[in-house]
N, C-alpha and C positions, 0 to 999 in steps of 0.2 A: 475549118479554122475562119475566122474573119480577119481580115488584114486591113491594113492602112488605106488600102485603096478603097475598100468598102465605106469606111468612116469619111474619107474625103468625099466620094462621090454622093452618100446619102446624108451627110451632115454639114461638113465644111462648104462644099460648093452651093448647096442652097442657101446658107448663110450669107455667103459672099454675094450671091445673085440678089437676095433682099437688100444688102447695102448699095448694090449698083442701082436698084429700083428707087432708091431714095429714103427708104426706111431709116429711121434714126438708129444709131447703135443702142441708144437707151432703150428704145421700144423692143428691140430684138433682144436685148439682154434680158429685160423684164419677160418678155414671153418665154424665153428659155428657162429664166429661173423659176417662173410659175409653172411651166411644163414639168419640170423636175419635181419641183416640191408637190405639186397636186398629182403628178403621176405615181407618186410612191404612197399615197394616202391608203391606210390600212382597210380600205373598204373595196373589195373586188367589184369591179362593174361599174363604178362611180366616176372614174377618171375623165372619160369623154365629155361627159355632162358638165363636170366642174371646169374644165379646162375651156369649153366653149362659153360658160356663164363668164368666167374671169376674163376671156377675151372680150366679149361683148361689154362687159361693165368698165373695165380698164382700157377699152379700146387698143387692145393688143393684136399683134398679127396672128390671125386664126390658123393659118397652114402651119406656122412656126411652132405654136404652142402645142398643137395636136401631133406633130412630126415628133417633137421631144417627148410628149406623153407616150406616144407608142414606143419609142425607142427605150425608154426607162421601164417598161412593162416587166422584164426580166428583174429589175432591180425591186419593183414593187413586191413580186413575189419573194424574192430573197430578204426583204425586209418585214414582211409580214409577221413572222414569228418573233424576231427581235422588238418589234413594236409592242407585240402582245406581251412580251416579257417585261420590257420597260414599263409597260401601263399597269401591270400587276404589282411590279416593285413599287411605282408611284403611289399607288393605293393600298399598299400593305398586304396585298392578297398573296395566298399561296401559289406559287408557279405552278401551271398546268403542264402537262407533257403532249400538248397538241402538237401535231406535225403537220406539214403542209400538204401531204397526202391525206390526211383525215380531214383537213379543211376542205379540200377540193371534192373529197367523196361526199361530204355533206352538202355542199353546193350543187352537186349533181342529183342529190336526192329531191332537191328543191329549195327555193329561195326561202321559203318560210321555215323550212325545217333547219336551214343553215342559221337563220335569224334567230329562232328559239333557242338553239343549242349555243350560239355564239354572242349572243347580245352583250354581255357584261363585258367579256374579254375584249370584244371590238370596241366599245365604248371606251374602255380603258386605253387600248392601243391608239385611239384616235385622239385622246387627250396627250398622249406620249409623242404623236406625230405633231400636234399643234405645238408643243413645246420645242421639238427639235426644228420644225418647219419655220417658227418664228425666228429662230436664230440663224438657221442655214439660208433660207431664202434672201435675206438681204445681203449676206455675204456673197452668195452665188451671183446675185446682181451686180454687185460692186466689182467682182473679178472679171465677170463676163464684159460688163459696160467698158471697163479699161482695156481690155483686149480688142473688143471690137471698135473702139474709138482710135485704136492704133492701125488696126487693119484697114479702117474707113478713110484714115489720113493718109496711108501709105500710097505711092504711086500705083496707077492700074497699069498693067502691062497688057496690051491687046495681042491676041494671037495673030502670027503672021499667016 
């Protein structure tokens, strides 16, 4: 079981270190928000490259965006089927009975096999992700920026 100490050492402490290095709370918040949003895209194997590109284009903190991307990988897997179902609903398609195990099995058979079998459902899932991501990313950014600005302005206590 992952405890609070794990999240403090793997997530909170690195973010506080970035603040101490002079990276603005806005840039860190944007890095985290994009790391989460891009990290759950319903296209397996694409998140590292997408996060790298977003960090380069938007001048975000590359380690922060990739750290968040890797931390949300379980969430990407958990949201894969819901994104597919939402995409099918958006396009008025009949809902398939795909499972995560079936998708992973197709992926193990080969990338082209998976692409051929899942093309339409994946494109529909991508549209669902775009709809939700365009709503959640600004909200995440706003919430995180406010929290990080408070942390940045709080007095720093040096260890004895």
